[in-house]
C-alpha positions as CSV (number, residue, x, y, z in Angstrom):
1,Q,136.3,66.0,94.5
2,I,134.1,69.1,94.6
3,V,136.2,71.3,96.6
4,R,133.5,73.5,98.6
5,K,134.0,77.4,99.7
6,S,130.8,78.5,101.3
7,K,129.1,81.2,103.8
8,I,125.7,79.7,105.0
9,S,123.7,81.8,107.3
10,T,121.4,80.2,110.1
11,S,118.6,82.2,110.9
12,I,115.1,81.6,113.0
13,V,111.3,82.0,110.9
14,P,109.3,83.4,114.0
15,E,106.3,83.6,112.3
16,L,106.2,79.1,112.0
17,S,107.7,79.4,116.1
18,A,106.1,79.1,118.5
19,N,107.9,81.5,121.4
20,Y,105.4,80.4,124.2
21,L,102.6,78.2,125.2
22,L,99.6,79.1,127.3
23,I,100.2,75.9,129.4
24,G,97.9,74.7,132.6
25,K,98.4,71.8,135.0
26,K,97.1,69.2,132.7
27,N,96.8,69.7,128.8
28,E,96.5,67.5,125.9
29,K,99.0,66.3,123.7
30,L,100.4,69.4,121.7
31,D,102.4,70.5,118.8
32,F,104.3,72.7,117.8
33,F,106.9,73.7,115.9
34,H,110.3,75.2,115.9
35,T,111.8,76.5,112.4
36,F,115.2,77.5,111.2
37,K,115.7,78.6,107.8
38,V,119.5,77.9,106.2
39,R,121.1,79.7,103.1
40,N,123.9,79.2,101.0
41,D,125.7,82.7,100.4
42,G,128.0,81.1,97.9
43,P,129.8,81.4,96.1
44,S,130.1,77.5,96.2
45,N,127.2,74.7,95.7
46,L,127.0,72.5,98.2
47,N,125.8,69.4,97.8
48,D,125.2,68.0,101.8
49,F,127.1,69.1,104.9
50,D,126.5,67.7,108.5
51,F,125.2,69.5,111.6
52,Y,124.1,68.8,115.2
53,L,120.7,68.7,116.6
54,T,120.1,69.3,120.6
55,V,117.3,69.4,122.1
56,T,116.2,70.2,125.7
57,A,113.6,69.8,128.1
58,V,112.7,71.4,131.6
59,D,109.7,70.1,133.7
60,V,108.5,68.5,130.6
61,V,106.6,64.9,132.0
62,E,107.3,63.4,128.4
63,F,108.0,64.9,124.7
64,N,109.0,63.3,121.5
65,V,111.0,65.4,118.3
66,E,110.7,64.9,114.9
67,I,113.2,66.7,111.9
68,I,111.0,66.8,109.4
69,D,112.2,66.2,105.8
70,T,115.8,65.8,107.0
71,D,117.9,62.9,107.6
72,C,118.6,63.0,111.5
73,R,119.5,59.9,113.3
74,A,119.8,59.9,117.3
75,A,123.0,60.1,119.3
76,D,123.7,58.1,122.7
77,A,125.8,61.6,124.4
78,V,126.9,64.7,123.8
79,H,129.0,65.2,120.9
80,P,131.6,67.5,121.2
81,E,130.7,69.9,118.7
82,S,128.1,71.2,120.2
83,A,129.5,71.4,123.9
84,D,128.4,75.1,124.3
85,N,124.3,74.0,124.4
86,T,122.6,74.4,127.5
87,C,121.7,70.9,128.5
88,Q,122.7,70.4,131.7
89,E,121.1,66.4,133.1
90,S,121.6,64.2,129.6
91,E,117.7,62.8,130.5
92,N,116.6,65.7,129.7
93,C,118.0,66.2,126.6
94,L,117.8,64.5,123.1
95,F,120.8,64.4,120.7
96,F,121.0,63.8,117.2
97,F,123.1,64.2,114.0
98,C,122.3,65.5,111.0
99,N,122.9,66.4,107.4
100,I,121.1,68.9,105.0
101,G,120.6,68.2,101.6
102,R,121.9,70.0,98.4
103,I,121.5,73.7,99.1
104,Q,122.8,75.8,95.9
105,K,124.4,78.8,96.2
106,N,122.1,81.9,97.1
107,E,119.3,79.4,97.5
108,H,117.6,78.1,101.1
109,Q,116.1,75.4,102.8
110,I,114.5,75.4,105.3
111,L,115.2,73.5,108.8
112,K,111.9,72.5,110.9
113,I,111.8,70.4,114.2
114,K,108.2,69.4,115.2
115,H,107.6,68.7,119.4
116,S,105.0,66.8,121.0
117,I,104.1,67.4,125.3
118,Q,101.8,64.8,126.7
119,D,101.6,67.2,130.0
120,L,104.3,69.4,132.8
121,K,105.8,69.0,135.6
122,T,104.0,71.3,137.7
123,R,104.5,72.8,141.3
124,E,100.8,73.0,144.1
125,E,101.8,76.5,144.1
126,E,103.7,77.5,141.2
127,E,102.9,77.5,137.7
128,S,105.4,75.4,135.8
129,M,108.5,77.5,134.5
130,G,108.9,74.4,131.9
131,F,110.7,75.0,128.2
132,I,112.0,73.5,125.6
133,E,114.8,74.4,123.5
134,S,115.9,73.1,120.0
135,A,120.2,74.6,119.5
136,V,121.2,73.8,115.7
137,K,125.3,74.0,115.7
138,I,125.3,74.3,112.3
139,P,128.6,75.5,109.6
140,N,128.5,78.7,109.1
141,S,131.9,79.0,106.8
142,I,133.0,75.8,105.1
143,D,136.3,75.9,103.4
144,D,137.6,72.7,101.5
145,E,140.9,73.9,100.1
146,K,141.9,75.4,103.4
147,E,140.2,72.1,105.1
148,E,138.8,75.1,107.6
149,Y,134.7,74.7,109.3
150,K,133.1,77.2,111.5
151,Y,130.0,76.3,113.0
152,T,128.2,78.9,114.5
153,T,124.8,77.6,117.4
154,I,122.0,79.3,116.6
155,H,119.5,79.2,120.1
156,F,115.6,78.7,120.4
157,R,113.3,78.3,123.0
158,T,109.3,78.2,124.0
159,D,108.4,79.2,127.7
160,F,105.5,77.3,129.0
161,S,105.4,80.1,131.8
162,Q,102.4,82.5,131.4
163,P,103.5,85.3,129.4
164,T,103.0,89.0,130.5
165,I,100.3,91.6,129.4
166,V,103.9,92.9,127.3
167,Q,104.0,89.8,125.6
168,K,100.5,89.2,124.7
169,I,100.5,93.4,122.8
170,I,103.3,92.4,120.8
171,D,101.9,88.7,119.9
172,H,98.3,90.7,119.1
173,W,99.4,93.8,117.9
174,Y,98.1,93.4,114.6
175,V,94.0,93.9,117.3
176,V,96.7,96.9,118.1
177,A,97.0,98.4,115.0
178,G,93.5,97.6,113.6
179,I,92.0,99.3,116.8
180,I,94.6,102.3,116.3
181,I,93.4,102.7,112.6
182,G,90.3,102.7,113.3
183,L,90.1,105.3,115.7
184,I,92.5,107.6,113.7
185,I,89.7,107.0,110.9
186,I,86.6,108.2,113.4
187,C,88.9,111.2,114.7
188,I,89.1,112.4,110.9
189,A,85.6,111.7,110.0
190,A,84.3,114.0,112.8
191,A,86.7,116.6,111.9
192,V,85.7,116.8,108.8
193,L,82.4,116.4,109.9
194,F,82.8,120.1,112.0
195,K,84.3,121.4,109.3
196,F,81.6,121.8,106.8
197,D,79.6,121.9,109.4
198,V,77.3,119.0,109.3
199,F,76.2,119.5,112.7
200,N,74.7,122.0,113.3
201,K,73.4,122.0,110.4
202,V,71.3,118.7,111.6
203,R,71.1,120.5,114.5
204,I,68.9,123.6,113.2
205,Y,67.2,120.8,110.6
206,R,66.1,119.0,114.1
207,E,64.9,122.7,116.2
208,E,62.9,123.2,112.7
209,I,61.1,119.6,113.3
210,D,60.6,120.5,117.1
211,I,59.1,123.9,116.1
212,I,56.2,122.0,112.8
213,H,55.8,119.8,115.8
214,S,54.5,121.9,118.3
215,A,53.0,124.3,116.4
216,R,50.8,120.5,115.3
217,N,50.3,120.1,118.6
218,S,49.0,123.7,119.6
219,R,46.2,123.5,116.7
220,L,45.5,119.9,118.1
221,R,45.4,121.3,121.6
222,G,43.2,124.4,119.9
223,S,40.9,122.2,118.2
224,E,40.3,119.7,121.5
225,V,39.8,123.4,123.7
226,A,36.8,124.6,121.3
227,E,35.4,121.3,121.2
228,E,34.8,121.8,125.0
229,V,33.4,125.1,124.7
230,N,30.9,123.8,121.8
231,R,29.9,120.8,124.4
232,N,29.9,122.8,127.1
233,V,27.4,125.0,125.5
234,F,24.9,122.4,123.7
235,I,25.1,120.9,127.9
236,N,24.3,124.5,128.8
237,R,22.2,125.6,126.4
238,G,19.9,121.7,127.0
239,N,19.8,121.6,130.8
240,N,18.3,126.0,130.0
241,M,15.7,124.6,127.5
242,E,14.5,121.7,130.9
243,E,14.5,124.5,133.3
244,E,12.2,126.9,130.5
245,L,9.6,124.0,130.1
246,A,9.6,122.8,134.0
247,E,8.6,126.9,134.8
248,F,6.1,126.5,131.8
249,N,4.3,123.2,133.3
250,G,4.6,125.1,136.6
251,V,2.1,128.3,134.9
252,E,0.3,126.1,133.2
253,M,-1.2,123.8,136.6
254,K,-1.4,127.3,138.2
255,E,-4.1,127.9,135.9
256,I,-5.9,125.0,136.2
257,M,-6.1,125.0,139.7
258,S,-7.2,129.0,139.7
259,Q,-9.7,127.5,137.2
260,N,-11.2,124.8,138.8
261,D,-11.9,127.0,142.5
């Protein structure tokens, strides 16, 4: 028989676990995961070892639990080794006895617990404060020679209440970081433009364009005034010729009338 002597470290994988969900009063079926990493720190290889899982659900109408790629069987009651779990009422809890596969020295395995919920218990005037918690009771030290088996319990909870603004900011840190980086780039670009006096150059160039446009408009207005003056002179000259012709015709009429007399 192989004598085992190893240290085991278990941690949560946050990027593969849901710490809260935005849930209204009525929802379709939702699936999410609690993910743990189990590492054998040696010095021995481990063919297998047992651990215990307790899933507690509060204010959840219907839920199911599936342990992915791990040998687990349901237990009817709380196992003695996991008496420190958060389960207060057995009807709200599921208990599992599991065996994790072979883990070589300095290697790890991923423990994925899939949760499925159908709906929450809600109050008419209050938001549900429901949650689902996984409590993994797992060895952190195995010594067959001394027959010492020490356990630790790792908890992870998914809350169904509305997250705070701070939680949203933390969960979307990459968006905030992108905005900050964008503002820094804009400030640096503006500083460079000011340093090389680009804004004044653009302003001077704009003023020169305005002067050119103003001169062009002045010439156009001058030509329009000249045309108007020439038009008035022509009209006045025509009026004078008509008056002279009328006076000439009047003199001739007078002479003809005097000759007839």
